[in-house]
C-alpha positions as CSV (number, residue, x, y, z in Angstrom):
1,M,0.0,-0.1,0.0
2,K,1.7,3.2,-1.2
3,T,-0.8,5.5,0.6
4,R,0.0,6.8,4.1
5,M,-0.4,9.8,6.3
6,I,2.8,12.1,5.9
7,L,3.5,14.8,8.2
8,G,2.5,17.6,5.8
9,L,5.4,20.0,7.0
10,L,8.1,17.4,5.9
11,F,7.6,17.9,2.0
12,L,5.4,21.1,1.9
13,A,8.5,23.4,2.2
14,G,10.0,22.0,-1.0
15,W,7.0,20.5,-2.8
16,F,4.5,23.4,-2.2
17,G,6.7,26.4,-0.8
18,M,5.9,29.8,-2.1
19,D,6.4,33.5,-1.4
20,G,4.3,34.6,1.5
21,A,2.6,37.2,-0.9
22,R,0.6,34.2,-2.4
23,F,-0.7,33.3,1.1
24,A,-3.1,36.2,1.2
25,A,-6.9,35.4,0.1
26,A,-7.6,37.1,-3.1
27,E,-10.5,39.2,-2.5
28,G,-12.9,38.7,-5.5
29,T,-15.6,36.6,-7.1
30,P,-15.5,33.2,-8.4
31,Q,-16.1,33.1,-12.2
32,A,-19.9,33.1,-12.4
33,R,-20.9,29.5,-13.1
34,T,-23.5,26.9,-12.0
35,I,-22.4,23.4,-11.6
36,S,-24.8,21.0,-13.6
37,N,-25.5,17.4,-12.5
38,F,-22.6,15.0,-12.4
39,E,-22.4,11.2,-11.3
40,L,-19.4,9.6,-9.7
41,P,-18.6,6.4,-8.0
42,D,-17.3,6.1,-4.4
43,Y,-14.4,3.7,-3.6
44,R,-16.9,1.1,-2.9
45,G,-18.5,1.2,-6.3
46,K,-21.8,3.0,-5.3
47,T,-22.5,5.8,-7.6
48,W,-23.5,9.4,-6.3
49,S,-25.1,12.2,-8.2
50,L,-25.3,15.9,-7.4
51,A,-29.0,15.8,-8.1
52,E,-29.7,13.5,-5.2
53,F,-28.8,16.2,-2.8
54,K,-31.4,18.7,-4.3
55,E,-33.0,19.1,-0.8
56,K,-29.7,20.4,0.7
57,R,-29.4,24.0,1.2
58,A,-25.7,24.0,0.3
59,I,-23.1,21.6,-1.0
60,V,-19.4,21.7,-0.1
61,V,-17.2,20.0,-2.6
62,V,-13.5,19.6,-1.7
63,F,-10.9,18.1,-4.2
64,V,-8.5,15.7,-2.5
65,G,-5.6,13.4,-3.3
66,T,-4.4,10.6,-1.2
67,E,-0.8,11.4,-1.1
68,C,-1.0,15.2,-1.0
69,P,0.5,16.2,2.6
70,L,-1.9,19.0,2.8
71,V,-4.7,16.9,2.3
72,G,-3.5,14.9,5.0
73,Q,-3.7,17.7,7.4
74,Y,-7.3,18.8,6.3
75,A,-8.8,15.4,5.9
76,A,-10.2,14.9,9.1
77,R,-11.6,18.4,9.4
78,L,-13.8,17.7,6.4
79,Q,-15.7,15.0,8.6
80,T,-16.0,17.4,11.5
81,L,-17.1,20.0,9.1
82,A,-19.7,17.8,7.7
83,D,-20.9,16.7,11.2
84,K,-21.3,20.3,12.4
85,Y,-23.3,21.4,9.4
86,A,-25.4,18.3,8.7
87,A,-28.4,19.6,10.8
88,S,-28.3,22.8,8.8
89,G,-28.8,21.1,5.3
90,V,-25.2,21.2,4.4
91,Q,-23.6,18.2,2.5
92,V,-20.0,17.6,2.1
93,L,-18.2,15.7,-0.8
94,A,-14.7,14.7,-1.2
95,I,-13.5,14.1,-4.8
96,D,-10.3,12.5,-6.0
97,A,-9.4,13.5,-9.8
98,N,-6.0,12.4,-9.5
99,Q,-5.1,9.8,-12.2
100,Q,-2.4,8.4,-10.1
101,D,-4.9,7.5,-7.2
102,S,-6.4,4.1,-7.5
103,L,-9.9,3.1,-5.8
104,A,-7.9,0.8,-3.2
105,E,-5.8,3.9,-2.3
106,L,-8.9,6.0,-1.9
107,A,-10.4,3.4,0.3
108,S,-7.4,3.3,2.6
109,F,-7.3,7.0,2.6
110,A,-11.2,7.0,3.8
111,R,-10.5,4.5,6.4
112,Q,-7.4,5.9,7.8
113,H,-9.1,9.4,8.3
114,K,-12.4,7.9,9.5
115,L,-14.6,9.5,6.7
116,S,-18.1,8.7,6.5
117,I,-18.8,11.7,3.9
118,P,-19.0,10.5,0.3
119,V,-15.4,10.1,-1.2
120,L,-15.9,10.0,-4.9
121,K,-13.2,9.0,-7.6
122,D,-13.5,11.4,-10.7
123,G,-11.8,9.2,-13.4
124,G,-10.6,11.4,-16.4
125,N,-10.9,14.6,-14.2
126,R,-14.3,15.6,-16.0
127,V,-15.8,17.0,-12.7
128,A,-12.6,18.6,-11.8
129,D,-12.6,20.3,-15.2
130,K,-16.5,21.4,-14.6
131,F,-15.4,23.1,-11.3
132,Q,-12.1,24.6,-12.8
133,A,-10.4,23.0,-9.9
134,E,-6.5,23.1,-9.8
135,R,-5.3,22.0,-6.5
136,T,-5.7,19.6,-3.6
137,P,-7.2,20.5,-1.2
138,E,-9.5,23.1,-3.0
139,A,-12.8,23.8,-1.7
140,F,-16.1,24.9,-3.5
141,L,-19.3,26.0,-1.7
142,L,-22.5,25.8,-3.8
143,D,-25.8,27.6,-3.0
144,R,-29.3,26.1,-3.6
145,Q,-29.2,26.9,-7.3
146,R,-25.8,25.1,-7.3
147,R,-23.9,28.3,-8.2
148,V,-20.3,28.7,-7.0
149,V,-20.2,31.3,-4.3
150,F,-16.9,30.4,-2.7
151,Q,-13.6,28.9,-4.2
152,G,-10.2,28.3,-2.6
153,R,-8.4,27.3,0.5
154,I,-10.2,25.8,3.6
155,D,-8.3,28.1,6.3
156,D,-5.0,29.9,6.7
157,Q,-3.4,27.6,9.1
158,F,-1.4,25.0,6.7
159,T,0.2,26.7,3.8
160,Y,3.1,26.1,1.5
161,G,5.7,24.8,4.0
162,I,4.4,26.8,6.9
163,A,2.0,25.9,9.6
164,R,0.6,28.6,11.8
165,P,0.3,28.0,15.4
166,K,-3.7,28.3,15.1
167,V,-6.0,29.2,12.6
168,E,-6.7,32.9,12.0
169,R,-9.1,32.8,9.2
170,E,-11.8,30.3,8.5
171,Y,-12.5,31.0,5.0
172,L,-14.9,28.1,4.1
173,V,-16.5,28.1,7.4
174,A,-17.2,31.9,7.3
175,A,-18.6,31.5,3.8
176,I,-21.1,28.7,4.8
177,D,-22.2,30.7,7.9
178,E,-22.9,33.8,5.6
179,L,-24.6,31.7,3.1
180,L,-26.9,30.0,5.8
181,A,-27.5,33.4,7.1
182,D,-28.4,35.0,3.7
183,K,-25.6,37.3,3.8
184,P,-23.3,38.2,1.1
185,I,-20.1,36.1,1.0
186,S,-17.3,38.3,2.5
187,T,-14.5,36.4,0.9
188,P,-15.7,34.6,-2.1
189,M,-12.3,33.6,-3.4
190,A,-9.2,32.4,-1.3
191,E,-6.3,31.4,-3.3
192,P,-5.8,27.6,-3.1
193,V,-2.7,26.0,-1.8
194,G,-1.5,22.4,-2.1
195,C,-0.7,19.8,-5.0
196,H,-1.8,20.1,-8.5
197,I,-4.4,17.8,-9.4
198,G,-2.9,14.9,-11.5
199,R,-5.1,15.2,-14.7
200,V,-5.0,13.0,-17.7
201,L,-2.5,14.1,-20.2
202,K,-2.2,13.8,-23.8
203,P,1.4,13.0,-25.0
204,Q,2.5,14.3,-28.2
205,A,3.8,11.9,-30.5
206,G,7.5,12.3,-31.6
207,S,8.7,14.4,-28.5
208,D,12.4,14.3,-28.3
209,V,12.2,13.9,-24.4
210,T,10.5,11.0,-22.9
211,Y,10.1,9.4,-19.3
212,S,12.0,6.1,-20.4
213,K,14.8,8.0,-22.3
214,Q,15.8,11.0,-20.0
215,I,13.3,11.7,-17.0
216,A,13.6,8.3,-15.4
217,R,17.5,8.8,-15.3
218,I,17.0,12.2,-13.8
219,F,14.5,10.8,-11.1
220,N,17.0,8.1,-10.4
221,D,19.8,10.3,-9.8
222,H,18.1,13.0,-7.7
223,C,14.8,12.1,-6.3
224,V,14.3,8.4,-5.8
225,Q,16.4,8.1,-2.8
226,C,13.6,9.7,-1.0
227,H,10.7,9.2,-3.2
228,R,10.2,5.3,-2.8
229,A,8.2,3.0,-0.7
230,G,9.2,3.3,3.0
231,E,11.0,6.7,2.6
232,I,10.3,10.1,3.6
233,G,8.8,11.2,0.2
234,P,5.3,11.4,0.3
235,F,4.8,9.5,-3.1
236,A,7.0,7.4,-5.1
237,L,8.6,8.4,-8.4
238,T,9.9,4.9,-9.4
239,N,7.8,4.3,-12.3
240,Y,5.9,6.1,-15.0
241,E,2.4,5.1,-13.8
242,E,3.2,6.8,-10.4
243,V,5.3,9.9,-12.0
244,V,2.7,11.0,-14.7
245,G,0.2,12.1,-12.3
246,W,2.6,14.4,-10.8
247,A,4.0,15.9,-13.8
248,A,2.5,19.4,-13.6
249,M,3.5,19.4,-9.9
250,I,7.1,18.3,-10.7
251,R,7.4,21.1,-13.2
252,E,6.4,23.5,-10.9
253,V,8.6,22.8,-8.1
254,V,11.7,22.3,-10.3
255,S,11.3,25.5,-12.1
256,E,11.0,27.5,-8.9
257,Q,13.9,25.6,-7.5
258,R,12.0,24.1,-4.5
259,M,13.0,20.6,-5.4
260,P,15.1,19.0,-5.0
261,P,15.6,20.6,-1.5
262,W,18.9,22.7,-1.3
263,H,19.3,26.0,0.5
264,A,23.0,26.7,0.2
265,N,24.2,29.9,-1.7
266,P,25.9,28.4,-5.0
267,K,28.5,31.4,-4.7
268,H,30.2,29.9,-1.6
269,G,31.5,26.3,-1.2
270,K,31.4,22.9,-3.2
271,F,29.3,20.2,-1.5
272,A,29.3,16.6,-2.3
273,N,25.5,16.3,-1.5
274,D,24.4,19.2,-3.7
275,T,21.1,17.9,-4.8
276,R,20.4,20.7,-7.5
277,L,19.6,19.9,-11.0
278,S,21.5,21.3,-14.0
279,D,20.1,23.7,-16.5
280,E,19.8,21.0,-19.1
281,E,18.0,18.5,-16.7
282,K,15.5,21.3,-15.9
283,S,15.0,22.1,-19.5
284,Q,14.3,18.5,-20.1
285,I,11.6,18.2,-17.4
286,E,10.1,21.4,-18.8
287,R,9.9,20.1,-22.3
288,W,8.7,16.7,-21.1
289,V,5.6,18.0,-19.3
290,A,4.8,20.6,-22.2
291,A,4.7,17.6,-24.4
292,G,2.1,16.0,-22.4
293,A,4.6,13.7,-20.4
294,P,5.1,10.9,-22.9
295,E,6.2,7.4,-21.6
296,G,8.2,6.7,-24.6
297,D,9.8,3.2,-25.3
298,K,10.3,1.2,-22.4
299,R,13.6,-0.3,-23.9
300,D,15.1,3.1,-23.2
301,L,14.6,2.7,-19.4
302,P,17.7,2.8,-17.4
303,P,18.5,0.1,-14.7
304,S,16.5,0.9,-11.5
305,P,18.8,2.0,-8.6
306,Q,19.2,-0.8,-6.0
307,F,18.5,-0.1,-2.3
308,T,18.6,-2.0,0.9
309,T,14.9,-2.1,2.1
310,G,14.4,0.4,4.8
311,W,18.1,1.5,5.1
312,Q,20.0,4.1,3.1
313,I,23.5,3.0,4.5
314,G,23.0,-0.7,3.4
315,E,22.3,-3.5,6.0
316,P,23.4,-2.2,9.4
317,D,26.0,-4.3,11.7
318,A,23.7,-3.3,14.6
319,V,20.2,-1.7,15.2
320,V,19.3,0.0,18.5
321,Y,15.7,0.9,19.3
322,M,14.8,3.8,21.3
323,R,12.9,1.7,23.9
324,D,11.1,-1.7,24.0
325,K,7.5,-0.3,23.3
326,P,6.1,2.4,21.1
327,F,5.7,5.9,22.4
328,D,2.1,7.2,22.0
329,V,1.7,10.6,20.1
330,P,-1.6,12.5,20.8
331,A,-3.7,13.8,18.0
332,A,-3.1,17.2,18.6
333,G,-1.2,19.9,20.8
334,E,2.4,20.5,21.3
335,V,4.5,17.5,22.5
336,R,7.7,18.4,24.3
337,Y,11.1,16.8,23.3
338,Q,11.1,13.3,24.4
339,Y,14.4,11.5,25.6
340,F,14.9,7.8,25.6
341,V,18.0,6.2,26.9
342,A,18.9,2.8,25.3
343,D,21.7,0.3,25.9
344,P,23.4,-1.1,22.7
345,G,25.3,-3.6,24.8
346,F,28.6,-2.7,23.4
347,T,31.4,-4.6,25.4
348,E,34.1,-3.3,23.3
349,D,34.9,0.1,21.5
350,K,32.9,0.7,18.3
351,W,34.1,2.7,15.5
352,I,31.0,4.1,13.6
353,Q,31.7,4.6,9.7
354,A,27.9,5.1,9.0
355,A,24.8,5.7,10.8
356,E,21.2,6.1,10.1
357,C,18.2,7.1,12.3
358,R,15.0,5.5,11.2
359,P,11.7,6.9,12.4
360,G,9.2,4.4,13.2
361,N,6.4,6.7,12.3
362,R,7.3,9.2,9.5
363,G,3.8,10.9,9.9
364,V,4.8,12.3,13.5
365,V,8.7,12.3,13.6
366,H,10.1,15.5,12.7
367,H,13.7,14.9,14.0
368,I,15.8,12.4,15.9
369,I,19.1,13.2,17.5
370,V,21.3,10.2,18.9
371,G,24.1,10.8,21.0
372,L,26.0,9.3,24.0
373,A,24.2,9.5,27.4
374,P,26.3,11.5,29.7
375,G,27.0,10.5,33.1
376,V,27.3,6.8,32.2
377,S,30.1,4.6,31.3
378,G,31.6,5.8,28.2
379,G,29.6,8.9,27.7
380,Q,32.1,11.5,28.9
381,R,34.9,9.7,27.3
382,N,33.2,9.9,24.1
383,R,32.7,13.4,24.1
384,E,36.3,14.3,24.5
385,V,38.8,11.9,23.1
386,G,42.1,13.2,21.7
387,G,40.7,16.6,21.5
388,V,37.9,15.7,19.4
389,H,34.4,16.6,20.9
390,S,31.3,14.9,19.7
391,E,27.7,16.5,20.4
392,W,26.1,13.6,18.9
393,L,26.4,10.5,16.7
394,T,24.0,10.9,14.0
395,A,20.6,12.7,13.4
396,T,18.0,12.8,11.1
397,A,15.4,15.4,10.0
398,P,13.6,16.5,6.8
399,G,16.3,16.8,4.0
400,A,19.2,15.2,6.0
401,R,21.0,12.3,4.9
402,P,22.5,9.6,7.1
403,L,26.0,9.7,8.5
404,I,28.4,8.2,5.9
405,L,32.0,9.1,6.7
406,P,34.9,8.9,4.3
407,E,37.2,5.8,4.4
408,G,39.6,5.9,7.3
409,M,37.3,8.2,9.3
410,A,34.9,7.1,12.1
411,K,33.1,8.1,15.3
412,L,33.9,6.4,18.5
413,V,31.3,4.7,20.8
414,P,33.2,3.3,23.8
415,A,32.6,0.1,25.3
416,G,29.7,0.3,28.0
417,S,28.2,3.4,26.5
418,K,24.5,4.0,26.5
419,L,22.8,5.9,23.8
420,V,20.2,8.8,24.3
421,F,17.6,9.5,21.6
422,Q,16.1,12.9,21.5
423,M,12.8,12.8,19.6
424,H,10.8,15.6,18.4
425,Y,7.1,14.6,17.7
426,T,4.6,16.8,15.5
427,P,0.9,15.6,16.0
428,N,-0.8,15.2,12.7
429,G,-4.6,15.2,13.6
430,T,-4.9,11.4,14.6
431,A,-3.5,9.6,17.6
432,Q,-0.3,7.8,16.6
433,S,2.4,5.8,18.1
434,D,6.3,5.4,17.2
435,R,9.2,3.2,18.0
436,S,12.2,4.7,16.2
437,C,15.8,3.2,15.9
438,V,19.2,3.7,14.8
439,G,21.2,1.5,12.6
440,F,25.2,1.2,12.6
441,K,27.9,0.2,10.2
442,F,31.0,-0.4,12.0
443,A,34.6,0.3,10.6
444,D,37.6,-2.0,11.3
445,P,39.5,-0.3,14.0
446,A,42.8,-1.1,12.4
447,T,41.8,0.9,9.4
448,V,40.6,4.1,11.3
449,R,43.2,7.0,10.9
450,K,41.1,9.9,12.0
451,Q,38.4,10.3,14.8
452,V,35.4,12.5,13.8
453,G,33.4,14.7,16.0
454,T,30.4,16.8,15.7
455,D,30.9,20.0,17.6
456,K,29.5,23.6,17.4
457,A,29.7,27.2,17.6
458,T,26.5,28.5,19.6
459,N,25.3,31.5,21.5
460,H,22.9,30.8,24.4
461,G,22.6,34.6,25.5
462,F,20.6,36.1,22.8
463,R,17.2,37.9,23.4
464,I,15.1,38.3,20.2
465,P,12.9,41.5,20.8
466,P,8.9,41.2,19.7
467,G,8.4,42.1,16.3
468,D,11.9,42.1,15.2
469,S,12.0,41.1,11.5
470,N,15.9,40.7,11.2
471,H,17.5,40.1,14.4
472,H,21.2,39.2,14.2
473,V,23.2,36.7,16.5
474,E,26.7,35.7,16.4
475,A,28.7,32.7,17.7
476,Y,32.5,32.1,17.6
477,R,34.5,29.0,17.8
478,T,38.4,29.0,17.8
479,F,40.4,25.8,16.5
480,E,43.4,25.0,18.6
481,R,44.8,22.8,16.1
482,D,44.9,22.2,12.4
483,T,41.4,20.7,11.6
484,L,39.7,19.2,8.8
485,M,36.1,20.2,8.5
486,L,33.9,17.7,6.8
487,A,30.3,19.0,7.1
488,M,28.2,21.9,8.4
489,F,24.7,21.7,9.8
490,P,22.9,25.0,10.7
491,H,20.2,24.7,13.3
492,M,17.6,27.1,14.4
493,H,13.7,26.8,15.1
494,L,10.5,28.5,13.7
495,R,11.9,32.1,13.6
496,G,15.3,31.1,11.9
497,K,15.6,33.2,8.7
498,A,19.3,32.9,7.5
499,F,22.5,31.4,8.7
500,R,26.3,31.9,7.5
501,Y,29.5,30.2,8.5
502,T,32.6,32.2,7.9
503,A,36.3,31.1,8.5
504,I,38.6,33.9,9.9
505,Y,42.1,32.7,9.2
506,P,45.1,33.5,11.3
507,T,46.2,35.9,8.6
508,G,43.1,37.8,9.0
509,D,41.7,36.6,5.7
510,R,38.0,35.6,5.7
511,E,36.3,32.9,3.7
512,I,32.4,32.3,3.6
513,L,32.1,28.5,3.9
514,L,28.3,28.4,3.7
515,D,25.5,30.7,3.2
516,V,22.1,29.8,3.7
517,P,20.0,32.9,2.7
518,R,16.4,31.2,3.4
519,Y,16.8,29.0,6.2
520,D,13.8,26.6,6.6
521,F,13.1,24.7,9.7
522,N,11.2,22.0,7.8
523,W,14.3,21.1,5.9
524,Q,17.3,20.3,8.2
525,N,20.0,19.9,5.6
526,S,23.5,19.0,6.2
527,Y,26.2,20.4,3.9
528,E,29.1,18.0,3.1
529,F,32.3,19.4,1.6
530,A,33.5,18.0,-1.9
531,E,36.9,17.9,-0.2
532,A,37.5,18.3,3.4
533,K,38.2,22.0,4.5
534,L,41.6,22.7,6.1
535,L,41.3,25.2,8.9
536,P,44.7,26.0,10.3
537,K,45.3,26.4,14.0
538,G,44.1,29.8,15.3
539,T,41.4,30.0,12.7
540,R,38.0,31.3,14.2
541,L,34.6,29.9,13.2
542,F,32.3,32.8,12.9
543,C,28.7,31.9,12.8
544,E,25.9,34.4,12.2
545,A,22.1,33.8,12.2
546,W,19.2,36.0,11.6
547,F,15.8,35.5,13.0
548,D,12.3,36.7,12.2
549,N,10.1,37.3,15.3
550,S,7.6,39.4,13.3
551,S,4.0,38.8,12.4
552,E,5.0,38.5,8.7
553,N,6.7,35.1,9.7
554,L,3.6,33.0,9.4
555,A,5.3,30.1,11.3
556,N,6.1,32.5,14.3
557,P,4.5,30.9,17.4
558,D,4.1,34.6,19.1
559,P,5.5,37.9,17.6
560,T,4.7,39.7,20.7
561,D,7.1,37.3,22.7
562,T,10.8,38.2,23.7
563,V,12.5,34.9,22.6
564,R,15.3,33.2,24.3
565,W,17.2,29.9,24.1
566,G,15.1,26.8,24.6
567,D,14.7,23.0,23.3
568,Q,11.2,23.5,22.4
569,T,10.3,24.8,18.9
570,W,8.3,27.8,20.2
571,E,11.6,28.8,21.7
572,E,14.9,29.3,19.7
573,M,18.2,27.8,19.2
574,M,21.4,29.3,17.4
575,I,23.9,26.5,16.6
576,G,26.5,26.2,13.9
577,Y,27.0,22.4,14.0
578,F,29.9,20.9,12.2
579,D,31.8,17.6,11.6
580,A,35.6,17.7,12.0
581,A,38.5,15.7,12.6
582,P,42.1,16.6,13.6
583,A,44.2,17.3,10.4
584,D,47.4,15.9,11.9
585,Q,46.0,12.8,13.7
586,N,46.8,9.2,12.5
587,L,45.4,6.7,14.8
588,K,47.2,3.9,13.2
589,L,50.6,5.2,14.2
590,V,49.8,6.1,17.8
591,S,48.0,4.0,20.6
592,A,47.0,6.8,22.9
593,S,45.4,10.3,22.3
594,E,47.4,13.4,21.7
595,P,48.0,15.2,24.9
596,T,46.1,18.2,25.5
597,R,47.4,21.3,27.5
598,T,45.5,20.0,30.5
599,D,47.3,16.6,30.1
600,E,50.6,18.6,30.0
601,F,49.6,20.2,33.3
602,L,48.6,17.0,34.8
603,L,51.8,15.4,33.9
604,G,53.6,18.3,35.6
605,A,51.7,18.0,38.7
606,K,52.4,14.4,38.9
607,A,56.2,15.1,38.7
608,G,55.8,18.0,41.3
609,K,56.4,20.8,38.8
610,T,53.2,22.8,39.6
611,K,53.9,23.9,43.0
612,L,53.0,27.7,43.9
613,T,56.6,29.5,43.8
614,S,57.5,32.5,45.9
615,E,57.6,34.5,42.6
616,L,54.0,33.4,41.7
617,K,53.0,34.4,45.3
618,S,54.5,37.9,44.9
619,L,52.9,38.3,41.3
620,A,49.6,37.1,42.6
621,K,49.8,40.1,45.2
622,E,50.5,42.5,42.5
623,A,48.1,41.3,40.1
624,V,45.0,42.9,41.2
625,E,46.6,46.5,41.6
626,S,47.2,46.9,37.9
627,D,46.5,45.5,34.5
628,Q,50.2,45.2,34.0
629,G,50.6,43.1,37.1
630,L,47.8,40.7,36.1
631,A,49.6,40.5,32.8
632,K,52.8,39.5,34.5
633,L,50.8,36.8,36.6
634,S,49.4,35.5,33.5
635,V,52.7,35.0,31.7
636,E,54.3,33.2,34.8
637,L,51.3,31.2,35.5
638,K,51.0,29.6,31.8
639,K,54.3,28.0,32.4
640,I,52.9,25.6,34.8
641,V,49.3,25.9,33.9
642,P,49.3,26.2,30.1
643,Q,45.5,25.8,29.7
644,V,44.6,29.1,31.2
645,D,44.0,31.8,28.6
646,R,42.2,34.6,30.6
647,I,42.2,35.8,34.0
648,C,39.9,38.4,35.4
649,W,38.5,39.7,38.6
650,T,35.0,40.8,38.9
651,S,33.1,42.5,41.6
652,L,29.7,44.1,42.3
653,A,28.9,47.8,42.2
654,D,25.4,49.7,42.0
655,G,23.8,46.3,40.9
656,K,26.4,45.7,38.2
657,L,29.0,42.9,37.9
658,V,32.1,44.8,36.9
659,V,35.3,43.5,35.2
660,R,38.0,45.2,37.4
661,R,41.0,43.6,35.9
662,C,41.4,41.3,32.9
663,T,44.2,39.8,30.8
664,Q,43.6,37.8,27.5
665,E,44.6,37.9,23.7
666,P,43.6,41.1,22.2
667,E,41.5,39.1,19.5
668,L,39.3,37.5,22.2
669,E,38.8,40.8,23.7
670,K,37.0,41.9,20.6
671,I,34.5,38.9,21.1
672,V,33.8,38.9,24.8
673,G,35.3,42.2,26.0
674,G,37.6,42.9,28.8
675,A,38.5,45.3,32.0
676,G,35.6,47.8,32.5
677,R,32.7,45.9,31.1
678,K,29.6,46.0,33.2
679,V,26.4,43.8,33.1
680,D,23.2,43.8,35.1
681,S,24.0,41.2,38.0
682,R,20.5,40.0,37.8
683,L,21.6,38.4,34.3
684,T,24.6,36.8,35.7
685,K,25.6,33.6,37.2
686,L,28.9,34.8,38.4
687,A,27.3,37.2,40.8
688,S,25.8,34.1,42.5
689,Y,29.1,32.7,43.1
690,I,30.2,35.6,45.3
691,G,30.6,34.5,48.9
692,K,30.2,30.7,48.0
693,P,32.5,28.5,50.3
694,A,34.3,26.9,47.5
695,P,35.2,27.4,43.9
696,V,32.9,26.6,41.0
697,A,34.3,24.9,37.8
698,H,32.4,24.6,34.6
699,Q,34.2,21.9,32.4
700,R,31.9,23.0,29.4
701,L,30.5,26.5,29.2
702,A,28.4,25.8,26.2
703,D,26.2,23.6,28.4
704,E,25.5,26.1,31.1
705,R,22.9,28.5,31.7
706,G,23.1,32.2,32.5
707,F,23.5,35.1,30.2
708,D,27.2,35.7,31.1
709,L,28.5,32.1,30.9
710,A,26.6,31.8,27.5
711,F,28.3,35.0,26.3
712,M,31.7,33.9,27.3
713,A,31.2,30.4,25.5
714,R,31.5,32.3,22.4
715,A,35.4,32.1,23.2
716,Y,36.0,29.8,25.9
717,G,35.4,26.3,26.7
718,S,35.6,26.0,30.4
719,S,36.1,28.3,33.5
720,L,36.9,28.2,37.2
721,H,35.4,30.9,39.6
722,I,36.9,31.4,42.9
723,P,35.1,33.7,45.6
724,A,37.4,36.4,46.7
725,E,37.4,39.6,48.7
726,I,40.1,41.7,47.2
727,A,40.7,45.4,48.3
728,G,37.6,45.4,50.3
729,E,35.4,44.3,47.4
730,K,33.6,40.9,47.3
731,G,33.7,39.4,44.0
732,T,35.5,36.4,42.3
733,L,38.8,35.6,40.6
734,N,38.1,33.9,37.1
735,F,40.1,31.6,35.0
736,W,39.1,30.9,31.5
737,S,40.3,28.3,29.2
738,A,39.5,27.7,25.3
739,D,39.7,23.9,26.1
740,L,37.1,21.6,27.6
741,D,37.8,20.1,31.1
742,A,40.6,22.3,31.8
743,F,40.1,22.5,35.5
744,P,40.7,19.1,37.1
745,P,41.0,19.1,40.8
746,A,44.8,19.7,40.8
747,A,44.3,22.9,38.9
748,V,41.5,23.9,41.0
749,Q,43.6,23.5,44.1
750,L,46.6,25.4,42.7
751,L,44.5,28.4,41.4
752,A,42.7,28.6,44.7
753,E,46.0,29.2,46.2
754,I,46.7,31.8,43.7
755,A,43.4,33.6,44.7
756,A,44.3,33.4,48.4
757,E,47.6,35.2,47.7
758,A,45.7,37.8,45.7
759,R,43.5,38.5,48.7
760,K,46.2,39.3,51.2
C-alpha cells in the first residue's frame, strides 16, 4: 500500500513552498458559473449524483489527493465540518481526480481518516474540469441553485511549507455561515494551496524527451533516494504510472527550484551532497511536461537503482531501538521533546563509519538526534577523546542524509556506552505511536586513521525582541589545532531566517564556507564538503544567524514574545554544528590520544612541577593592583598551567557585575570584552558565586545557563570561579580556558592558592 499519512510539513516546504505574498486570500468573486449534475462512483462502487442532494441548502465539494500532505492535514476536518453542518442542510463531498490514485488507495485514505462523507473518484478529471479545480485540497461552496459562491483554501493554518500555530481565518466556515444567514459572501475567493490535480494528459507523438529515455534517469539520480516506498517522500517516483500524475507539480517545483531541496548559496562552497539539477535537466523536465509527459519506449529505461529495503546505508551491523515499546503521540497539541536512553550492549569500543536514524512513524517524527548518554560509562570519554568533541553520533530531519564518513574516518562509541534518543514529535491530527531506531555500520579499528566529532559554535545568551524581523546573533569557535572540517549543519527553530559560516584565518583573511540565505526549519540539511576543508590552528569559525520574530513570519508562534534559548520549537536555538577531525591525527601510528594542554599540566603535577613558587605568590599579590601586574601573573602562570587563557577579577557595584582587571589575547577581547565591562548582576551567574565557600568549575561552558556564561562560551570552553574579597570588594577571581575540561582538581587547588595570595 503506497498511501500513508505523511506529516505535511516535511515536504510542503519543498514541494509546495511559495512566497508569502501568495498566502493572502484573493478578494474577488469566483467566475460566475453553475455546476450541472454529475455522477461519480465512490471507492466502494456506489454511484452518487449531485441531483440526489437537491433538498440540501448548500453543497461543499473538496478536491482531495491520497498522497498530498496538505490533504492529510485537512482530511479529518472535512468530517468534522460535515458533522457540524449536517443539521443545517449542508452536504460535504470529497472528490479525487488524480489519475495516479487508485480506488484501493482511496479506500485506504477514507478508512485512515475515518471519513463517512462520500469520497468519490473522478476518473478522467471531468468533474474537476467542470469546477475548474486546480489543487488539492481546493474547496467549493455551492448554493441552493448550485452556483459557486466560494472557491479556494479551507483556512489559513497550513500553507506552503508553513504551519501557523492556530487558524486565524476560517475561509470556508465563514462562507458557509454567511450563506446560511442569507448574507453576501465576504471572501468569495481564497487562493488555493496544495498539490496540482494529476489530470490525464495527452502525450505528443515524436517528442524528443520521454520518461523512459531522459526523465527516469534524472529521477533516479536526484529523487528516488527519498521518493520510494518506505522513505520520506510522500509519493514514489519509481515508475511511469506513479510519476505521470505528478507531472505538473514536478514542473512547478523544479522551475521554482523548490525541489530537490537545497538551500545553500551556490556562490560559496562546493558540496558532495548538492542535490541541485543542472540547467539541461530542468529544461528536459519542462519540455517533457509541455509535451504531455510521454512515456516513450520502455526499452530506453535505465536500470533501477538498488537500495537496501528500509536503509540508505545498507544493511546495518547493529540496530538499536529507542525503547522496548512504542511511544504514544497525541492527535493534537505540542509535544515536548522526548528523551529515551537505550543500551546497545557494546562490550568493546565501536568505530562508527555510517549511521542512520529510522523513524518508526514518519507521519509524526520531525527529527531524531542520537548521542552518547552523559554520566554513564563511556559517555564522557566519547565527548572528548584526543581533543575531538562529539555532540552527537547521528541525526535525521527532513532533508538530512545519513552519516556516511569517508574511508579511514569514524566516530567512537566506547564500550559500555548508552545511547540517548532526542525525539521531536509533531501531531498530525490523529493519535499515533512511534518506535524509532538507529542503525550502525562499523569500521575495522585497524583502518581508522582519524576520529570524527560533531561540535558546534553556539550562542545561548540572545534575546530576540518582539516584532524584530531581522535580529542578528553571532557565535565564534576557535580551533586550537589544524582541523579538517567535513560538513556543516546550521540549526535554528521556527523564527530562523538565514545562517552563515565564515572562516577567519590567522592571517586575517575571511572565507564564507556556507551561506543559507533562506533557512527553513522544515528542511534540516547538512552540507558536506566535496573535499575536506583545512582550517589551520588559530582559525576562528564565525557563525551568524538572523531571526524573524515578526508577524510577517507565518510560522511564528508568538510575535509579541521576547524569545530566548530553549529546546522547544516555540523557543529558539542558534547552533552552527560541524563535523570535523584533527588534520594531523593518525590513529594507526599512535596507541593513545595526543596530549592536550591539560594533560601537560597533569603530567607536571604528577612530577611535582606545579607548586606555588615564591615568585607566583608575589605576582599574585601585585596582580589586582594593575593590568600590568595581572599580565605578568598570566605569563608566569602559563608556564605551569598552560591551559589558562584569561584571568579576570569581577566584583559588584551598584547592581552591576564589573570586570575590574582582565588579561587575555587582544583578538578575544573583541569577542567577549575586557576590563571595564559592566553587566546587570541579575543576568549573571558569576554574581551568585560571590561568597560561596568553594570554587565553582564549569568544564563545558556551552552547556551552562546564564547570560554571562553563554556569552563567554563564544570564546572559551571551560572556566573556574573562586570567591575572593580583594581590596575590600567581594567578587570572584576567574580563570578561563579555550579547552574543555581544563580545570581538574589539581588545577583548582593550585589556582585557589593563587586567589588566596591575591586576597592578602
